[in-house]
N, C-alpha and C positions, 0 to 999 in steps of 0.2 A: 593237161589235159585238150586233147585234138578233136578237130572236125570231121565226120567219117560224113561218106560219100551217101550211105541210106539215111542219114541223118538230115542232112539237106535235100536226099529228095523230101523225108516227109514234111518238113519246111514247105519245101515247093508246093506237094496236093492241098497243103496245110491254108497255107495263099493264092493260090489255083493260079499257079504260072506252070508254063513250058519254057524250056531250059532243054535244049541240048548240053549231049554233055561232057563235050569241049568248053560251055560255058558252067555248067556244072563244075568242071576242072577250074576252071578261073575262079569258083567263088571260094571255094575247097582251098588252093590258093592261097585269094586275099587274105579268107575267115582265119587262117593258122595263122600267116602271119603277123599277122595283129595279136590273139594267143601271144603269141611267143614275145612279142616285143610286148606284151601286160606281164607277163611271165619275170620281164626281166624288175620293173618295178617292183613288183611285189617281196621282190629281193633285195630290196632299199633298205636298210635301220631304218626305223626313226621311231624309238622306242622313248628318247629325251626328249621329241621335235613338239612343241606347244600345237596344238590344236586351233585352225584360223577359218575363217571364212572366207577373208580377201587375202591376198598377196603380200599388202604390206602394213600395216598402220597406218588408219589416218589419226595420228594424236594436234593437228592443228588443219582448220577450218577457214577459208579461209572468204566462205559461202556468208553474208550476212542472212540470222535467221530473220521468216516472214515475218511479219505484225500484218494484224489482217487491217488493214483500212478501208473497209465499204464504203463503196464510191456511188449514191447514189441519185442518176439520172433524171436530169426534169426533162417531161415530156417533150416541154417546147426547146431546148437545145437540142432531145435526139432528133426532131421537127429539123428542124435548121440546117442537118446533117443529110437528113436525108435524100437521095438527087428527085424526087418523086414521091411527094406524099400526097395525101385526098382526106379532108375528113375529118382531119385528124391523127389520119393513120397511115402511114407509112406501104407504099405499093411497089411490090417486086413480080416480077415475071414468073408466071410459070415453070417450073424447072422437071419437072413431067412429063410423057408423053400422055 
């Protein structure tokens, strides 16, 4: 499969770009080079290769399981950590204009 200059011009018109002839030729060279590399990939025999979503099988996971431990912070405890408080509420600086 080859990408033609006419096809590139159609795409350029569709996406509202203006390219010079040199830029179009550069796009053609680049895209056709990519296609040639993919053609080599498609020649690889994968008949007996098992499909996978990841490159490696992770048989061991050293991460711990998450145990949900809800933590309730009492209002008084929270207010002790607040730098500024007023009438039982935390006072924040305005951050929008």
